[in-house]
C-alpha positions as CSV (number, residue, x, y, z in Angstrom):
1,M,-7.1,-14.8,15.6
2,A,-10.6,-16.0,13.9
3,V,-11.0,-13.4,11.9
4,L,-7.5,-12.8,10.8
5,S,-7.2,-16.6,9.5
6,E,-10.4,-16.2,7.7
7,I,-8.7,-13.3,5.9
8,I,-5.7,-14.6,4.9
9,E,-7.4,-18.1,3.8
10,G,-9.5,-16.3,2.2
11,S,-6.8,-13.9,-0.1
12,S,-4.5,-17.1,-0.5
13,S,-7.1,-19.0,-2.1
14,S,-6.0,-17.7,-5.6
15,F,-2.6,-19.5,-5.5
16,T,-4.1,-23.1,-6.0
17,N,-4.4,-22.2,-9.5
18,D,-1.3,-23.8,-11.1
19,R,-1.6,-21.6,-14.6
20,K,1.8,-20.2,-16.1
21,Y,-0.1,-16.9,-17.4
22,D,-2.7,-14.5,-15.6
23,V,-3.7,-13.1,-19.3
24,F,-3.6,-14.4,-23.3
25,L,-4.0,-11.7,-25.5
26,S,-6.0,-12.2,-28.6
27,F,-5.5,-9.6,-30.9
28,R,-5.1,-8.4,-34.8
29,G,-1.4,-7.2,-34.9
30,V,-2.1,-5.2,-38.3
31,D,-4.5,-3.5,-36.4
32,T,-3.2,-2.9,-32.8
33,R,0.4,-4.4,-32.1
34,H,2.2,-0.9,-31.8
35,G,-0.6,1.0,-30.1
36,F,-3.5,-0.4,-27.9
37,T,-2.4,-3.6,-27.6
38,D,1.5,-2.9,-26.6
39,Q,-0.2,-0.3,-24.0
40,L,-2.7,-2.9,-22.5
41,H,0.6,-5.5,-22.6
42,K,2.7,-2.7,-20.6
43,A,0.3,-1.8,-18.3
44,L,-0.7,-5.3,-17.3
45,L,2.9,-6.3,-16.9
46,H,3.2,-3.1,-14.8
47,A,0.4,-4.3,-12.6
48,N,2.4,-7.5,-12.0
49,I,-0.2,-9.6,-14.2
50,S,2.0,-12.1,-16.3
51,T,0.5,-12.1,-19.7
52,F,1.5,-13.7,-22.7
53,L,1.8,-11.8,-26.1
54,D,2.4,-13.6,-29.3
55,D,5.7,-11.8,-30.6
56,D,5.1,-13.1,-34.4
57,E,2.8,-11.2,-36.4
58,I,-0.1,-13.0,-36.8
59,E,-1.0,-15.0,-40.3
60,T,-4.2,-15.2,-42.1
61,G,-4.0,-19.4,-43.1
62,G,-2.5,-22.2,-41.6
63,D,-3.5,-24.3,-38.0
64,L,-3.2,-22.6,-34.6
65,K,0.7,-22.9,-33.4
66,P,1.3,-25.1,-30.7
67,E,2.4,-22.8,-28.2
68,L,-0.1,-20.4,-29.2
69,E,-2.7,-23.4,-28.0
70,S,-0.6,-23.8,-24.9
71,A,-0.7,-20.6,-23.8
72,I,-4.3,-20.6,-24.0
73,K,-4.6,-23.6,-22.2
74,A,-1.9,-22.2,-19.5
75,S,-3.7,-18.9,-18.9
76,R,-6.2,-17.8,-15.9
77,A,-7.8,-15.4,-18.3
78,S,-7.9,-14.0,-22.4
79,I,-8.6,-10.8,-23.3
80,I,-9.3,-10.2,-27.0
81,V,-9.3,-7.0,-28.6
82,L,-11.8,-7.6,-31.5
83,S,-10.6,-4.9,-34.4
84,K,-12.2,-4.3,-37.8
85,N,-9.5,-6.5,-39.1
86,Y,-9.7,-9.5,-36.4
87,A,-11.8,-12.0,-38.5
88,N,-9.3,-11.4,-41.5
89,S,-7.0,-14.1,-39.5
90,S,-7.9,-17.4,-39.0
91,W,-5.4,-17.7,-36.5
92,C,-7.4,-15.0,-34.7
93,L,-10.2,-17.3,-35.2
94,D,-9.4,-20.4,-33.8
95,E,-7.6,-18.8,-30.7
96,L,-11.5,-17.6,-30.1
97,V,-12.6,-20.7,-30.6
98,L,-10.2,-22.4,-28.0
99,I,-10.8,-19.3,-25.7
100,L,-14.3,-19.9,-25.6
101,K,-13.9,-23.2,-25.1
102,Q,-11.7,-23.1,-22.0
103,R,-14.6,-20.6,-20.7
104,N,-16.7,-23.4,-20.6
105,T,-14.8,-26.1,-19.4
106,S,-11.8,-24.4,-17.3
107,N,-13.8,-21.6,-16.4
108,Q,-11.5,-19.0,-17.5
109,I,-12.5,-15.8,-17.8
110,V,-12.7,-13.8,-20.9
111,I,-12.7,-10.3,-21.0
112,P,-13.9,-8.6,-25.1
113,I,-13.1,-5.5,-25.7
114,F,-14.5,-4.1,-28.8
115,Y,-11.9,-1.7,-30.6
116,H,-13.7,0.9,-32.9
117,V,-16.1,-1.8,-33.5
118,E,-19.8,-2.4,-32.9
119,P,-20.6,-5.6,-30.9
120,T,-23.2,-6.2,-33.4
121,H,-21.0,-6.4,-36.0
122,V,-19.3,-8.9,-34.5
123,R,-22.2,-10.9,-33.6
124,K,-24.1,-10.4,-36.7
125,Q,-20.9,-10.6,-39.1
126,Q,-21.5,-7.2,-40.7
127,S,-19.5,-4.6,-41.8
128,T,-15.3,-5.4,-42.2
129,F,-16.5,-8.8,-40.3
130,A,-18.9,-9.5,-43.2
131,V,-16.0,-9.4,-45.7
132,A,-13.5,-11.2,-43.8
133,M,-16.3,-14.3,-43.1
134,A,-17.4,-13.6,-47.0
135,L,-13.2,-14.2,-47.8
136,H,-12.8,-17.2,-45.6
137,Q,-15.8,-18.7,-47.7
138,E,-14.4,-18.3,-51.2
139,K,-11.3,-19.9,-50.1
140,I,-13.6,-23.0,-48.8
141,G,-15.5,-23.0,-52.1
142,A,-12.2,-22.7,-54.2
143,E,-10.6,-25.9,-51.6
144,P,-10.2,-28.4,-54.5
145,D,-9.7,-31.3,-52.0
146,A,-13.0,-32.3,-50.9
147,N,-12.0,-33.8,-47.6
148,K,-10.3,-30.8,-46.7
149,K,-13.2,-28.8,-47.4
150,C,-15.5,-30.5,-45.6
151,Q,-13.0,-29.5,-42.5
152,L,-13.2,-26.0,-43.4
153,V,-16.7,-26.1,-43.5
154,E,-16.5,-27.4,-39.7
155,K,-14.4,-24.7,-38.7
156,M,-16.1,-21.8,-40.3
157,D,-19.4,-23.3,-38.5
158,K,-16.9,-23.1,-35.2
159,W,-15.8,-19.5,-36.2
160,N,-19.5,-18.0,-36.6
161,K,-20.7,-19.7,-33.3
162,A,-17.9,-18.0,-31.4
163,L,-18.1,-14.7,-33.1
164,K,-22.0,-14.7,-32.2
165,E,-21.4,-16.1,-28.0
166,I,-18.1,-13.5,-27.8
167,A,-20.6,-10.4,-29.0
168,D,-23.2,-11.8,-26.4
169,L,-20.5,-11.2,-23.4
170,K,-20.6,-8.5,-21.1
171,G,-17.5,-6.9,-23.0
172,K,-15.8,-3.4,-22.7
173,D,-16.1,-0.6,-25.3
174,V,-13.5,1.9,-26.0
175,K,-15.7,4.4,-28.5
176,D,-14.5,7.9,-27.8
177,R,-12.6,7.4,-24.4
178,P,-8.8,8.1,-23.9
179,E,-7.3,5.0,-24.6
180,M,-5.2,5.2,-21.0
181,E,-8.1,5.5,-19.1
182,F,-9.7,2.7,-20.7
183,I,-6.7,0.7,-20.5
184,E,-6.7,1.7,-16.8
185,K,-9.8,0.4,-15.9
186,I,-9.2,-3.0,-17.8
187,V,-6.0,-3.6,-15.9
188,K,-7.8,-3.1,-12.4
189,D,-11.1,-5.4,-13.6
190,V,-8.4,-7.9,-14.2
191,Y,-6.4,-7.2,-11.2
192,R,-9.7,-7.7,-8.9
193,R,-11.4,-10.3,-10.9
194,L,-7.6,-13.0,-10.1
195,R,-6.7,-11.3,-6.7
196,I,-3.6,-10.4,-7.5
197,Y,-3.2,-8.5,-5.0
198,S,-3.2,-12.0,-2.9
199,R,0.2,-12.8,-4.3
200,I,1.6,-10.1,-1.5
201,P,2.8,-11.6,1.4
202,L,0.6,-10.1,4.3
203,P,2.1,-8.9,7.8
204,Q,2.2,-11.9,10.7
205,L,-0.5,-10.4,12.8
206,F,-1.6,-11.6,16.2
207,G,-4.1,-10.3,18.6
208,R,-5.3,-7.6,16.1
209,D,-8.4,-8.6,15.0
210,D,-10.2,-5.6,16.6
211,S,-7.7,-3.2,15.2
212,I,-8.0,-4.9,11.4
213,N,-12.2,-4.7,11.7
214,S,-11.7,-1.4,13.0
215,A,-9.3,0.1,10.1
216,T,-11.8,-2.3,7.7
217,S,-14.6,-0.4,8.8
218,W,-13.2,3.3,8.2
219,L,-12.0,2.4,4.9
220,K,-15.2,0.8,3.3
221,D,-17.7,2.9,4.4
222,A,-17.8,6.3,1.9
223,S,-20.4,8.2,4.0
224,S,-19.9,11.9,4.5
225,Y,-19.8,11.0,8.5
226,T,-16.6,8.9,8.6
227,A,-13.1,10.6,8.5
228,D,-11.1,11.1,5.4
229,V,-8.0,10.4,7.4
230,L,-6.8,8.0,9.9
231,T,-3.9,8.0,12.2
232,I,-2.7,5.1,13.7
233,L,-0.6,5.6,16.8
234,G,1.7,4.1,19.1
235,M,5.1,3.3,20.2
236,G,7.8,2.0,18.1
237,G,7.4,-2.0,17.6
238,I,3.9,-1.8,18.9
239,G,3.0,-2.8,15.5
240,K,1.8,0.4,13.4
241,T,3.5,-0.4,10.1
242,S,2.3,-3.8,9.9
243,L,-1.5,-3.3,10.3
244,A,-1.1,-0.5,7.7
245,K,0.2,-3.1,5.1
246,F,-2.1,-6.1,6.0
247,V,-5.0,-3.4,5.1
248,Y,-3.4,-2.1,2.3
249,V,-2.7,-5.1,0.5
250,L,-6.1,-6.5,0.9
251,H,-8.0,-3.5,0.1
252,S,-5.6,-1.1,-2.1
253,H,-7.3,-2.8,-5.5
254,E,-10.6,-1.2,-4.6
255,F,-9.7,2.5,-5.1
256,D,-9.3,4.6,-8.6
257,R,-5.3,4.4,-7.0
258,S,-3.3,3.7,-4.0
259,S,-0.2,4.1,-2.8
260,F,2.1,2.7,-0.1
261,I,5.2,5.2,1.2
262,G,7.2,3.2,3.8
263,D,9.8,4.3,6.1
264,I,9.3,7.8,5.8
265,S,11.7,9.0,8.4
266,R,14.6,7.0,7.8
267,S,13.9,7.6,4.2
268,C,13.7,11.3,4.6
269,E,17.2,11.1,6.0
270,K,18.9,10.5,2.9
271,F,20.3,12.9,0.2
272,D,17.1,14.5,-1.6
273,G,15.1,11.2,0.0
274,L,12.0,13.3,0.7
275,L,12.1,14.0,-3.3
276,D,12.0,10.1,-3.7
277,L,9.2,9.3,-2.1
278,Q,7.4,12.5,-3.9
279,K,8.3,10.8,-7.5
280,K,7.4,7.4,-6.1
281,L,3.7,8.7,-5.2
282,C,3.6,10.5,-8.4
283,D,4.6,7.6,-10.2
284,D,1.7,5.7,-8.1
285,I,-1.3,8.0,-8.1
286,I,-0.3,9.6,-11.8
287,K,1.3,7.3,-13.8
288,Q,2.4,10.0,-16.4
289,S,5.4,10.3,-15.5
290,S,8.5,10.9,-17.8
291,F,8.0,14.2,-16.3
292,Q,10.3,14.8,-13.5
293,V,10.9,17.6,-11.2
294,R,13.8,18.3,-9.1
295,D,11.8,20.6,-6.4
296,V,9.8,19.9,-3.2
297,S,7.6,22.5,-3.9
298,L,6.4,21.5,-7.3
299,Y,6.2,17.9,-6.5
300,T,3.6,18.8,-3.9
301,S,1.4,20.5,-6.4
302,M,1.5,17.4,-8.6
303,I,0.2,15.5,-5.4
304,E,-2.5,17.9,-4.6
305,N,-3.8,18.2,-8.1
306,A,-4.0,14.4,-8.2
307,L,-5.6,13.5,-4.8
308,A,-8.1,16.2,-5.8
309,S,-8.9,14.4,-8.6
310,K,-8.9,10.9,-7.7
311,K,-10.6,8.6,-5.3
312,V,-7.0,7.7,-3.8
313,F,-6.1,5.4,-0.8
314,L,-2.3,6.2,0.5
315,V,-0.7,4.8,3.0
316,L,2.0,7.5,4.7
317,D,4.1,5.1,7.5
318,D,6.0,6.2,10.0
319,I,5.7,10.3,9.5
320,D,7.8,12.1,12.3
321,N,7.7,16.0,11.1
322,L,5.2,18.4,9.7
323,D,7.4,18.8,6.5
324,Q,7.2,15.3,5.5
325,L,3.1,15.6,5.7
326,N,3.2,19.1,3.9
327,A,5.0,17.4,1.6
328,L,3.1,14.5,0.8
329,I,-0.2,15.3,0.9
330,G,-0.7,19.3,0.5
331,S,-3.3,21.3,1.5
332,K,-6.1,21.7,-1.1
333,G,-8.1,18.1,0.2
334,F,-9.2,14.8,-1.5
335,H,-11.1,13.5,-4.0
336,A,-14.7,11.7,-2.7
337,G,-14.1,8.5,-1.4
338,S,-10.2,8.9,-1.0
339,K,-8.9,7.2,2.4
340,I,-5.4,8.7,3.5
341,L,-3.6,6.5,6.5
342,I,-0.9,7.7,8.5
343,T,1.0,5.7,10.9
344,T,3.4,8.2,13.5
345,K,4.6,8.1,17.2
346,N,3.2,11.6,17.5
347,E,-0.5,12.3,18.0
348,W,0.4,16.2,17.3
349,L,1.3,15.8,14.1
350,T,-1.6,14.9,11.5
351,K,-3.8,17.9,12.8
352,S,-0.9,20.2,12.8
353,C,-0.4,20.2,9.1
354,A,-1.3,22.7,6.4
355,L,-4.6,20.4,5.2
356,F,-5.9,20.8,8.5
357,K,-5.5,24.7,8.8
358,T,-7.7,25.2,5.6
359,K,-11.0,26.3,5.6
360,V,-12.6,22.9,4.8
361,K,-10.7,20.8,7.3
362,P,-11.0,16.7,6.5
363,K,-12.4,14.3,9.1
364,H,-10.2,12.4,11.1
365,A,-9.7,9.9,13.7
366,N,-7.4,8.3,15.7
367,H,-6.4,4.7,16.3
368,L,-4.2,4.1,19.4
369,L,-2.1,0.6,19.1
370,K,-1.3,-0.9,22.7
371,G,0.5,-3.6,23.5
372,L,-1.1,-7.2,23.1
373,Y,-2.2,-9.3,25.7
374,E,-0.7,-12.1,27.4
375,T,-2.0,-14.9,24.7
376,E,-1.3,-13.0,21.6
377,S,2.2,-12.6,23.3
378,R,2.8,-16.3,24.1
379,Q,1.4,-17.1,20.4
380,L,3.4,-15.0,18.2
381,L,6.9,-15.6,20.5
382,C,5.9,-19.4,20.1
383,F,5.0,-18.8,16.5
384,H,8.7,-17.6,15.7
385,A,10.9,-19.8,18.0
386,F,8.7,-23.3,17.8
387,M,6.6,-22.7,14.6
388,S,3.8,-23.2,16.5
389,N,1.2,-21.5,18.6
390,D,2.3,-23.3,21.9
391,P,5.6,-23.7,23.9
392,Q,7.6,-27.2,23.3
393,A,7.6,-29.4,26.6
394,G,9.7,-28.1,29.0
395,Y,9.5,-24.2,28.1
396,E,6.5,-23.5,29.4
397,E,8.1,-21.4,32.5
398,V,10.4,-20.0,30.7
399,I,8.2,-18.2,27.8
400,E,6.7,-16.7,30.4
401,K,8.9,-14.9,32.1
402,L,9.9,-13.7,28.3
403,V,6.4,-12.9,27.6
404,N,6.4,-10.9,30.9
405,Y,9.5,-9.4,29.7
406,C,8.6,-8.2,26.6
407,E,5.7,-6.0,27.9
408,G,3.4,-6.9,24.6
409,Y,5.7,-5.7,21.7
410,P,5.5,-7.5,18.9
411,L,9.0,-6.6,17.7
412,A,10.3,-7.7,20.9
413,L,8.5,-10.8,20.7
414,K,9.3,-11.9,17.3
415,L,12.8,-10.9,17.5
416,L,13.5,-13.0,20.3
417,G,11.3,-16.1,19.0
418,E,13.5,-15.7,15.8
419,S,16.7,-15.6,18.1
420,L,16.1,-18.8,20.0
421,H,15.3,-20.7,17.4
422,N,16.7,-24.2,18.0
423,R,18.3,-23.1,21.3
424,D,18.4,-25.2,24.3
425,V,15.9,-24.3,27.8
426,A,19.4,-23.0,29.5
427,Y,20.1,-20.7,26.5
428,W,17.1,-19.0,26.9
429,E,17.7,-19.2,30.9
430,G,20.9,-17.1,30.4
431,L,19.2,-14.9,27.8
432,I,16.5,-13.4,30.4
433,E,19.2,-13.0,33.4
434,T,20.9,-10.4,30.2
435,L,17.9,-8.9,29.7
436,K,17.1,-8.0,33.2
437,K,20.3,-6.3,33.7
438,E,19.6,-4.1,30.7
439,N,18.0,-0.4,31.1
440,G,15.6,0.6,28.2
441,S,13.0,-0.6,26.3
442,P,12.4,-4.0,25.6
443,V,12.7,-3.7,22.0
444,N,15.9,-2.0,22.2
445,N,17.3,-4.3,24.6
446,V,16.7,-7.0,22.3
447,L,18.3,-5.8,19.6
448,R,21.5,-4.6,21.4
449,I,21.6,-8.4,23.0
450,S,20.9,-9.8,19.3
451,F,23.9,-6.8,18.3
452,D,26.0,-7.8,20.8
453,S,26.1,-11.2,20.1
454,L,27.6,-10.8,16.5
455,P,30.6,-12.8,16.6
456,S,33.1,-10.3,14.9
457,E,34.0,-6.5,14.4
458,N,33.6,-6.8,11.0
459,D,30.4,-8.1,11.6
460,K,29.2,-5.1,13.8
461,D,31.1,-2.5,11.6
462,L,28.9,-3.8,8.5
463,F,25.7,-3.3,10.4
464,K,26.7,0.0,10.8
465,H,27.6,0.9,7.7
466,I,24.3,-0.8,6.4
467,A,22.1,1.2,9.1
468,C,23.8,4.4,8.1
469,F,23.9,4.2,4.1
470,F,22.7,1.5,2.8
471,V,19.3,0.9,4.2
472,G,16.9,0.2,0.9
473,T,19.6,0.2,-1.4
474,D,20.1,-2.9,-3.8
475,R,22.1,-5.8,-2.0
476,D,24.3,-6.5,-4.9
477,F,25.4,-2.7,-5.3
478,T,25.8,-2.6,-1.6
479,E,28.2,-5.5,-1.7
480,S,30.2,-4.4,-4.4
481,I,30.8,-0.7,-2.5
482,L,31.7,-2.3,0.7
483,K,34.1,-4.8,-1.3
484,A,36.2,-2.2,-2.9
485,C,36.4,-1.0,0.7
486,N,38.0,-4.2,1.7
487,I,35.1,-5.1,3.7
488,N,34.4,-8.8,4.4
489,T,30.5,-9.1,3.6
490,S,30.6,-13.1,2.7
491,V,29.7,-14.7,6.1
492,A,28.7,-11.3,7.7
493,F,25.9,-10.8,5.8
494,T,24.3,-14.4,7.1
495,N,25.1,-13.5,10.8
496,L,23.4,-10.6,10.7
497,I,20.2,-12.0,8.9
498,D,20.0,-14.9,11.3
499,R,20.2,-12.6,13.9
500,C,17.2,-10.7,12.9
501,L,18.9,-7.5,12.3
502,L,19.1,-7.2,8.8
503,S,16.5,-8.8,5.7
504,I,16.3,-8.9,2.1
505,G,13.1,-7.0,0.9
506,G,11.3,-8.1,-2.6
507,N,13.0,-5.7,-4.7
508,N,16.3,-7.5,-3.4
509,C,17.3,-4.4,-1.1
510,W,18.4,-4.3,2.4
511,N,15.8,-3.6,5.1
512,L,16.6,-3.2,8.8
513,L,14.2,-5.5,11.0
514,T,15.0,-3.0,13.9
515,C,13.0,0.1,14.8
516,L,16.3,1.5,16.2
517,P,15.4,5.3,17.1
518,H,18.6,6.2,17.5
519,L,21.9,4.7,16.1
520,Y,23.9,6.0,19.6
521,L,23.0,2.3,20.6
522,L,25.1,0.7,18.7
523,Y,28.3,3.0,19.4
């Protein structure tokens, strides 16, 4: 657990920052508002980077608006788009002065972008910057009020120093590069420096330090001897998805593009499910995507071309047949440094796909996940039952019985712990006797008991409806459909969540907390 706790502590350190915005965008509206800055703003928001952009056209005179001053102070970073007419605006220059003050006093990250201007022109106030500063100087000369003129001279001095300071910082120069490619690099840099990835909750893992280290070493090793494809193998409920998601959350930002395609086998049971997964993958790794098709082979061709041309980290979770794998990675191979992580119960699948039948086969490795050892099993069960790594007094003996029953299955331990939270010892003992009478795997038996414990047939029917038709569907939409069919949902949803049979994902969609391989278990 030492390695895991260090990773979690490191990845969550950015949460201590209480600032309202990730990025403040400083720009000259007439130059870039409806072009470069607008595209940059959209790309930042798409990457989950909260960004302040002033909706009003920046004026050429007057003091800096209080809301702009507050937004600068409330931002973790500022991006300054230094365009030809940037220095024409006194507001822009006031923003620049305040941003650099925040850099020096509050460690705000400052990223200058030289948008078709030379850094030396900014530093020495030449070209359009010379013209702008001369106009400001003329206004000072024409000011009749002596006190106000003195204030303007002081402000002008601050502007000059700020322009020199920003030009001396390491910035990004657009020059003749494609703007969308340039924007993508900016967003990736901000994402990395602000550790945006650490906001994504990490799966709770116990006893997987060796597996985390192994997967991380594979991911970071770019040598020609290292496998391009890693397959995580194991039975249902053993923790393949949690391990893959853990590694993805921590390291996906290190690649040019990345995509996590989860729950593939179940998603493909839906009408056009494979097409929907291909579209998501294309959206993640191509990002050009008003173009849409309704043909699996065409999407596969698009994916192949993207994988061959970009350094990509791709996770394909819960693959269960060759058609899925062939459609999602094709057969052309990968760009140097790309990594493909696959989770499956079937060791035969990966090496049987079209990619491995080509002349130049990618390098491949397997990682087999086994059940947890007794100590980690006990910690996982206690974590969910008592919010502690150790059992409460009086529960030691019954904890050992349940740990032995679960045979190291993380999902069974998690579900049992959550369902037994705040229950007395007698209830635990009764549950053990019930489990002993059941045939089948510990995971399925635990799920069956959770299902059987539902207080009404309505609750059971509702679970069946969701399991069969609404997994991955928006909760509000699901509820409206079920209510239209006269199915009571108000209490039933709570009962299903309390018994660990359903959860609501971050996108307000239903997830099954089960790994039921066959829905016949419900009938």
